[in-house]
C-alpha positions in Angstrom: -54.7 30.4 -120.8 -51.5 32.2 -121.4 -49.8 28.9 -122.2 -52.5 28.1 -124.7 -52.1 31.5 -126.5 -48.3 31.0 -126.5 -48.8 27.7 -128.2 -51.1 29.4 -130.8 -48.5 32.0 -131.5 -45.4 29.7 -131.6 -46.5 26.4 -133.2 -49.4 24.2 -134.2 -49.4 20.6 -133.3 -45.7 20.7 -132.4 -44.8 22.4 -135.7 -42.7 25.5 -136.1 -44.0 28.5 -138.2 -41.9 27.4 -141.1 -43.6 24.1 -141.1 -47.0 25.7 -140.9 -46.4 27.8 -144.0 -45.1 24.9 -145.9 -48.0 22.6 -145.1 -50.5 25.3 -146.0 -48.9 25.9 -149.3 -48.7 22.2 -150.1 -52.4 21.7 -149.2 -53.5 24.7 -151.3 -51.6 23.5 -154.4 -52.9 19.9 -153.9 -56.5 21.1 -153.7 -56.1 23.4 -156.7 -54.6 20.6 -158.7 -57.4 18.2 -157.7 -60.1 20.7 -158.7 -58.3 21.4 -162.0 -58.2 17.7 -162.8 -61.9 17.2 -162.0 -62.8 20.3 -164.1 -60.9 18.9 -167.1 -62.5 15.5 -166.7 -66.0 17.0 -166.5 -65.3 19.3 -169.4 -64.3 16.3 -171.6 -66.9 13.8 -170.6 -70.0 15.9 -169.7 -71.3 17.9 -172.7 -73.6 20.2 -170.7 -70.9 21.0 -168.1 -69.2 23.7 -170.2 -72.4 25.8 -170.2 -72.5 26.0 -166.4 -69.0 27.5 -165.9 -67.0 30.4 -167.4 -64.0 28.3 -168.5 -61.4 31.0 -169.2 -62.0 32.6 -165.8 -61.8 29.2 -164.0 -58.4 28.6 -165.6 -57.4 32.1 -164.7 -58.3 31.6 -161.0 -56.5 28.3 -160.9 -53.4 30.0 -162.4 -53.7 32.7 -159.9 -53.6 30.1 -157.1 -50.3 28.7 -158.5 -48.7 32.1 -158.9 -49.7 33.3 -155.4 -48.4 30.0 -154.0 -45.0 30.8 -155.6 -45.2 34.3 -154.2 -45.9 32.9 -150.7 -42.8 30.7 -151.0 -40.6 33.7 -151.8 -42.2 35.8 -149.1 -41.7 33.1 -146.4 -37.9 33.3 -147.2 -37.5 37.0 -146.9 -40.1 37.9 -144.2 -40.0 36.6 -140.6 -43.5 37.7 -139.8 -45.3 34.3 -140.3 -48.6 35.4 -138.8 -49.0 38.2 -141.2 -48.2 35.8 -144.0 -51.0 33.5 -142.9 -53.4 36.5 -142.5 -52.5 37.4 -146.1 -53.1 33.9 -147.4 -56.5 33.6 -145.5 -57.7 36.9 -147.1 -56.6 36.1 -150.6 -58.0 32.6 -150.3 -61.4 34.1 -149.4 -61.2 36.4 -152.4 -60.3 33.5 -154.7 -63.1 31.4 -153.5 -65.5 34.3 -153.9 -64.2 34.7 -157.5 -64.6 31.0 -158.1 -68.2 31.1 -156.9 -68.9 34.0 -159.2 -67.6 32.2 -162.3 -69.4 29.0 -161.5 -72.9 30.3 -161.0 -73.1 32.6 -158.0 -75.9 31.7 -155.6 -76.2 28.3 -157.4 -72.5 27.5 -157.1 -71.4 24.6 -155.0 -67.9 26.0 -154.3 -69.1 27.9 -151.3 -68.1 24.8 -149.3 -64.5 25.9 -149.5 -65.1 28.9 -147.2 -65.2 26.5 -144.1 -61.9 25.1 -145.1 -60.3 28.5 -145.0 -62.0 29.3 -141.7 -60.8 26.0 -140.2 -57.2 26.5 -141.1 -57.4 30.1 -139.9 -58.4 28.8 -136.5 -55.7 26.2 -136.5 -52.9 28.6 -137.4 -54.2 32.0 -136.0 -56.5 30.9 -133.1 -60.0 32.1 -132.3 -59.5 35.7 -133.5 -58.1 34.5 -136.9 -61.1 32.2 -137.3 -63.6 35.0 -136.6 -61.7 37.3 -139.0 -61.9 34.6 -141.7 -65.6 33.9 -141.1 -66.4 37.7 -141.2 -64.4 38.2 -144.4 -66.1 35.1 -146.0 -69.6 36.4 -144.9 -69.0 39.9 -146.3 -67.6 38.6 -149.6 -70.3 35.9 -150.1 -73.1 38.2 -149.1 -71.9 41.1 -151.2 -71.5 38.8 -154.2 -75.0 37.4 -154.0 -76.6 40.8 -153.3 -74.8 42.3 -156.3 -76.0 39.5 -158.5 -79.6 39.7 -157.1 -79.8 43.4 -157.7 -78.4 42.9 -161.2 -75.4 45.2 -160.4 -73.1 42.5 -161.8 -74.1 40.0 -164.4 -73.5 36.2 -163.7 -70.8 34.8 -166.0 -72.6 31.5 -166.5 -75.3 31.2 -169.1 -78.7 32.6 -167.9 -80.6 29.7 -169.2 -78.7 27.4 -166.8 -77.9 29.8 -163.9 -80.7 32.4 -163.7 -81.2 34.0 -160.3 -84.3 33.0 -158.3 -87.1 35.6 -158.5 -87.9 35.7 -154.7 -85.6 37.8 -152.4 -86.5 35.5 -149.5 -84.9 32.5 -151.0 -81.7 34.4 -151.8 -81.4 36.0 -148.4 -82.2 32.7 -146.7 -79.3 31.1 -148.5 -77.0 34.0 -147.5 -78.1 33.7 -143.9 -77.6 30.0 -143.7 -74.1 30.2 -145.2 -73.1 33.1 -143.0 -74.4 31.3 -139.9 -72.5 28.1 -140.9 -69.3 30.2 -141.2 -69.5 31.5 -137.7 -70.6 28.1 -136.3 -67.7 26.4 -137.9 -65.3 29.2 -136.6 -66.8 28.7 -133.1 -66.7 24.9 -133.1 -63.2 24.8 -134.6 -62.0 27.4 -132.0 -63.5 25.3 -129.2 -61.8 22.1 -130.5 -58.5 23.7 -131.2 -58.3 25.4 -127.8 -59.3 22.2 -126.1 -56.5 20.5 -127.9 -54.1 23.3 -126.9 -55.1 23.0 -123.3 -54.6 19.3 -123.4 -51.3 19.6 -125.1 -50.2 22.2 -122.5 -51.3 20.0 -119.7 -49.5 17.1 -121.4 -46.3 19.2 -121.7 -46.5 20.0 -118.0 -46.9 16.4 -117.1 -44.1 15.4 -119.4 -41.9 18.1 -117.8 -42.7 16.8 -114.4 -42.1 13.2 -115.5 -38.8 14.2 -117.0 -37.8 15.8 -113.8 -38.9 12.8 -111.8 -37.0 10.5 -114.3 -33.9 12.7 -113.9 -34.1 12.5 -110.2 -34.6 8.7 -110.3 -31.6 8.3 -112.7 -29.5 10.6 -110.6 -30.2 8.6 -107.5 -29.6 5.3 -109.2 -26.4 6.5 -110.9 -25.0 8.1 -107.7 -25.2 5.1 -105.3 -22.1 3.0 -104.9 -24.0 -0.3 -105.2 -24.6 -1.9 -108.5 -28.2 -2.0 -109.6 -29.7 -4.0 -112.4 -33.3 -4.8 -113.4 -34.6 -7.6 -115.5 -38.0 -8.2 -117.1 -40.2 -11.3 -116.8 -38.2 -13.0 -119.5 -34.9 -12.5 -117.6 -33.6 -9.8 -120.0 -31.5 -6.9 -118.5 -33.3 -3.6 -118.8 -31.2 -1.2 -116.7 -27.6 -1.3 -115.5 -26.2 1.7 -113.4 -22.8 3.2 -113.4 -21.7 1.3 -110.3 -22.7 -2.0 -111.9 -20.5 -1.1 -114.9 -17.6 -0.3 -112.7 -17.8 -3.5 -110.7 -18.4 -5.9 -113.5 -16.5 -4.2 -116.3 -19.6 -4.5 -118.6 -21.3 -1.4 -120.0 -25.1 -1.0 -120.4 -24.9 -1.1 -124.2 -23.2 -4.5 -124.0 -25.7 -6.2 -121.6 -29.0 -4.4 -122.4 -31.7 -6.8 -123.6 -29.4 -9.8 -123.1 -30.5 -12.6 -120.8 -29.1 -12.4 -117.3 -27.8 -16.0 -117.4 -25.8 -15.2 -120.6 -23.8 -12.5 -118.8 -23.7 -13.8 -115.2 -24.3 -17.5 -115.1 -25.3 -17.8 -111.4 -27.5 -14.8 -110.9 -30.5 -16.3 -112.7 -30.5 -19.0 -110.0 -30.7 -16.3 -107.3 -33.8 -14.8 -108.8 -35.4 -18.3 -109.2 -34.4 -19.1 -105.6 -32.5 -22.3 -106.6 -30.0 -21.8 -103.8 -26.8 -22.3 -105.7 -25.1 -19.3 -103.9 -22.5 -19.7 -101.2 -24.2 -18.3 -98.2 -27.0 -15.9 -97.1 -26.6 -13.3 -94.3 -29.7 -11.3 -93.3 -31.2 -11.5 -96.8 -27.9 -10.7 -98.6 -26.5 -13.5 -100.7 -22.7 -13.9 -101.1 -21.5 -15.5 -104.3 -18.6 -15.5 -106.8 -19.0 -14.1 -110.3 -16.6 -13.6 -113.2 -16.0 -10.0 -114.4 -15.6 -9.1 -118.1 -11.8 -9.2 -117.8 -11.9 -12.6 -116.2 -11.4 -11.5 -112.6 -13.2 -13.5 -109.9 -15.2 -11.3 -107.7 -17.1 -11.9 -104.5 -20.3 -9.9 -104.4 -23.1 -9.5 -101.9 -26.5 -9.6 -103.7 -29.9 -8.5 -102.6 -32.6 -9.7 -105.0 -36.2 -8.4 -104.9 -39.3 -8.5 -107.1 -40.5 -5.5 -109.0 -44.3 -5.0 -108.6 -46.8 -2.6 -110.0 -49.7 -0.8 -108.2 -51.8 -3.9 -108.4 -49.0 -5.9 -106.7 -48.4 -7.8 -109.9 -44.8 -8.8 -110.6 -43.3 -7.4 -113.8 -39.6 -8.0 -113.2 -36.8 -8.3 -110.7 -34.2 -5.9 -109.3 -30.8 -7.0 -108.1 -28.7 -4.8 -105.9 -25.1 -5.9 -105.4 -21.8 -4.8 -104.0 -18.2 -5.8 -104.6 -17.0 -7.5 -101.4 -13.8 -8.9 -102.8 -11.5 -6.5 -100.9 -13.6 -7.0 -97.8 -13.3 -10.8 -98.1 -9.6 -10.5 -98.6 -9.3 -8.3 -95.5 -11.4 -10.8 -93.6 -9.1 -13.6 -94.7 -6.1 -11.6 -93.6 -7.7 -10.9 -90.2 -8.5 -14.5 -89.8 -5.0 -15.5 -90.7 -3.6 -13.0 -88.3 -5.9 -14.3 -85.6 -4.7 -17.8 -86.1 -1.1 -16.6 -86.2 -1.6 -14.7 -82.9 -2.9 -17.9 -81.4 0.1 -19.7 -82.8 2.4 -17.0 -81.3 0.9 -17.6 -77.8 1.8 -21.2 -78.1 5.2 -20.7 -79.7 7.3 -19.5 -76.8 6.1 -22.2 -74.3 6.3 -24.9 -76.9 9.8 -23.9 -78.0 11.0 -24.0 -74.4 9.4 -27.3 -73.7 11.0 -28.9 -76.9 14.4 -27.2 -76.8 15.2 -28.3 -73.3 14.9 -32.1 -74.0 16.7 -31.5 -77.3 19.6 -29.8 -75.5 19.8 -32.8 -73.1 19.8 -35.3 -75.9 22.5 -33.3 -77.8 24.7 -33.1 -74.7 24.3 -36.8 -73.9 25.2 -37.8 -77.4 28.3 -35.6 -77.5 29.5 -37.1 -74.1 29.0 -40.6 -75.5 31.0 -39.7 -78.6 33.9 -38.5 -76.5 34.1 -41.9 -74.7 34.5 -43.7 -78.1 34.5 -47.4 -78.5 31.3 -47.6 -80.6 30.6 -49.9 -83.4 29.8 -48.6 -86.9 26.1 -49.3 -86.3 26.0 -47.3 -83.0 27.9 -44.4 -84.6 25.3 -44.2 -87.4 22.5 -44.2 -84.9 24.1 -41.3 -83.0 24.5 -39.4 -86.3 20.8 -40.1 -87.0 19.9 -38.7 -83.6 21.8 -35.5 -84.2 20.3 -35.1 -87.6 16.8 -35.5 -86.3 17.7 -33.0 -83.5 18.8 -30.5 -86.1 15.7 -31.0 -88.2 13.5 -30.5 -85.1 15.4 -27.4 -84.2 14.9 -26.0 -87.7 11.2 -26.7 -87.4 11.0 -24.8 -84.1 13.0 -21.9 -85.6 10.5 -21.7 -88.5 7.6 -22.0 -86.1 8.9 -19.1 -84.0 9.6 -17.0 -87.1 6.0 -17.6 -88.3 4.5 -16.7 -85.0 6.7 -13.7 -84.2 9.1 -12.5 -86.8 12.3 -11.3 -85.0 12.9 -7.7 -86.1 16.7 -7.6 -85.9 19.0 -4.8 -86.9 18.1 -3.0 -90.2 20.7 -2.6 -92.9 20.8 -1.9 -96.7 20.8 -5.3 -98.4 21.8 -5.7 -102.0 19.3 -7.8 -103.8 21.6 -9.4 -106.3 24.1 -10.3 -103.6 21.4 -11.7 -101.4 19.9 -13.8 -104.2 23.3 -15.1 -105.2 24.0 -16.3 -101.7 20.7 -18.1 -101.5 21.2 -19.7 -104.9 24.6 -21.0 -103.9 23.1 -22.4 -100.7 20.3 -24.1 -102.6 22.7 -25.6 -105.1 24.2 -27.8 -102.4 20.8 -29.2 -101.3 19.5 -32.6 -102.5 16.6 -30.8 -104.2 18.9 -29.1 -106.8 19.0 -30.6 -110.3 21.8 -30.0 -112.7 19.2 -29.7 -115.5 17.8 -26.5 -114.0 18.8 -23.4 -116.0 19.1 -20.2 -114.0 18.2 -16.8 -115.5 18.7 -13.5 -113.6 17.8 -9.9 -114.3 18.4 -7.3 -111.7 18.5 -3.5 -111.9 21.9 -2.1 -111.2 22.7 -1.5 -107.6 19.2 -2.2 -106.4 18.9 -2.7 -102.6 16.2 -2.7 -99.9 16.5 -1.8 -96.2 15.6 -4.5 -93.8 16.8 -7.4 -91.6 19.2 -9.5 -93.7 18.1 -12.8 -92.1 14.4 -12.2 -92.7 15.1 -11.2 -96.3 17.3 -14.2 -96.8 14.6 -16.5 -95.3 12.1 -14.9 -97.8 14.3 -15.6 -100.8 15.3 -19.0 -99.5 11.6 -20.2 -99.3 10.7 -18.9 -102.7 13.8 -20.3 -104.5 13.6 -23.7 -102.7 9.9 -24.1 -103.6 10.7 -23.3 -107.2 13.5 -25.8 -107.3 11.4 -28.5 -105.7 8.7 -27.8 -108.3 11.2 -28.8 -111.1 12.5 -32.3 -110.0 13.4 -33.1 -113.6 14.8 -29.7 -114.5 13.5 -26.5 -116.0 14.0 -22.7 -116.0 14.4 -20.7 -112.8 14.0 -16.9 -113.4 15.0 -14.4 -110.8 14.4 -10.7 -111.2 14.3 -7.5 -109.2 13.3 -4.0 -110.3 11.9 -0.7 -109.1 8.1 -0.4 -109.2 5.8 2.1 -107.5 2.6 1.0 -105.8 0.4 4.0 -106.4 2.5 7.0 -105.2 4.7 4.9 -102.9 8.1 3.8 -104.4 9.3 0.3 -103.8 11.0 -2.7 -105.3 9.6 -5.9 -106.8 11.2 -9.3 -106.5 10.1 -12.0 -109.0 10.7 -15.7 -108.7 9.4 -17.8 -111.6 9.7 -21.4 -112.5 8.5 -23.8 -115.2 7.5 -26.6 -112.8 4.3 -28.4 -112.1 2.3 -25.3 -111.1 -0.4 -24.9 -108.5 -4.0 -26.0 -108.9 -6.8 -23.5 -108.7 -8.2 -25.3 -105.6 -4.9 -25.0 -103.7 -4.2 -21.4 -104.8 -6.1 -19.9 -101.9 -4.5 -22.2 -99.3 -0.8 -22.2 -100.0 -0.1 -19.3 -97.6 -2.0 -21.1 -94.8 0.3 -22.5 -92.0 0.9 -26.3 -92.2 -0.7 -26.5 -95.7 1.6 -28.5 -98.0 1.4 -30.9 -100.9 4.9 -32.3 -100.3 5.6 -35.5 -98.5 8.4 -34.1 -96.3 7.1 -30.4 -96.2 6.1 -28.7 -93.0 3.7 -26.2 -94.7 5.4 -23.2 -93.0 7.6 -21.8 -95.9 5.1 -19.6 -97.7 3.3 -18.8 -94.5 6.6 -17.4 -93.2 7.0 -15.4 -96.4 3.5 -13.9 -96.1 4.2 -13.0 -92.5 7.5 -11.3 -93.4 6.0 -9.4 -96.3 3.2 -8.2 -94.1 5.6 -7.0 -91.4 7.3 -4.8 -94.0 4.0 -3.4 -95.3 4.6 -5.1 -98.6 2.3 -7.1 -101.0 2.5 -10.6 -102.3 0.9 -12.1 -105.4 1.3 -15.0 -107.7 0.2 -16.5 -111.0 0.2 -20.2 -111.7 -1.1 -22.8 -114.0 -0.9 -26.6 -113.8 1.9 -28.0 -115.9 3.1 -24.5 -116.9 4.8 -23.3 -113.7 4.4 -20.5 -111.2 5.5 -16.8 -110.8 5.6 -15.1 -107.4 5.9 -11.3 -107.1 6.9 -9.6 -103.8 6.6 -5.9 -103.6 8.4 -4.2 -100.7 8.3 -0.4 -100.0 11.4 1.7 -100.2 14.3 0.7 -102.3 17.8 2.1 -102.3 20.9 2.2 -104.5 24.3 0.8 -103.6 27.4 2.0 -105.5 28.9 -0.3 -108.0 26.2 -2.9 -108.0 26.9 -6.6 -108.7 28.0 -7.7 -112.1 27.2 -4.2 -113.3 23.6 -5.0 -113.0 23.6 -6.9 -116.3 21.6 -10.0 -117.1 23.5 -13.2 -116.3 22.9 -16.7 -117.4 23.9 -19.7 -115.3 
């Protein structure tokens, strides 16, 4: 009940007091204007109408309504007591209606119907007490007016021939009783309806508040979880998209809301329709690859489910997903390390078994060479045997390095010096082409601490692969610079070529052992590089496009300076 009274005192129908005063003034002016228009019309087109009404007084009452309305406007701007203003308007309106009844025939006047309008708006704006006060004031004014006319204390302003008072007192007092009874009935009924509306509105406000709290709780839960959550309607249009979904995909809710799911994520519509175009399903979770807004390829684990109402009728779908890209990459690293560990177990025994026969072959050939007396053909065959032996020993060396990198003595290795040594060594290989243009850019005196042979092997494999990718010539770019990985300082080595490039299908396999696209390759070069980089706690990445070349970036932690540098650290062109 207190909440209902509070609503009465503060606002009506969701309006503030200023709005109540304004609506009341507008309604009063509109009613007065309408009555004035009807009066003027009847005065001009009904000859006998003028004898029933005191015309000057009618115009005077109408003018008073306009003047009082202007006064109410001024009062509403200077006084904050809106309830007192409404009480004042109710009282003056009752007096004006009483005056209007007096000038239009008294007991025979039809303008008594305006009393209920005042009573109703008094109930609306002031509650039950305001309605009772308005009904009582109207009863007193109307009853007093009729009694004064009946007892001839005041004379009716209309012509007696048209508006003479009935002779019997019973008829007059019956009319007074009926009107007064109607006033109080209207006040009671209006109070009942308005209070019922107030209680309903208060209950609705409580339900709305509870719903808002529940909605806030729901949104807090949805927005706080780390998994992406989106919902779609029966037409496949996205209706919700939480913060985690925005972070994973790069799309915002405003960008995807009401768009079809297959417009934003091509494969997800198939999941909801159970078309089975996803990669695999593990315990209800589906793994598939999607493209983020920035073009990144992401591996996500999806859990689709239908949205159903209380009647178990489907009205949409919900899709919960997580970014599993990092986990998949870690899984690939673990799988690669598992395979390398297996290779390492084989490497020692295999190397011993192969190196022993090779040593015997090498020793036998050398003894035969000392004896001499060979023909040219026999000499070429012995040279072929020794070259094949060296090639096989190189393969074993790479195999052992892949399986178990030998952590030799650590030293500070200047990167420009190291790369220059490797380039000079590659220049004398058959793979070098004189049409290759070399571009170098190194920060002055930049060095890294590590095993020189391992770092040399790393640079050798990268540069040799780049040269082999440009059999007809091109541009080979070498660079080294300082670059932090988060808060950890380090150096970045870049080897870039303009060769044939790597296809998207082979991009995930080039670091696998024994994977190669070359006729004479062993498939160990980049696998060795990956193993060395991992052993230093570094990172390896690359970019490539068919026909446009490749760029490999190696980040190694640490980084030191050596005095003097090489070539003063300036760019050099070869």
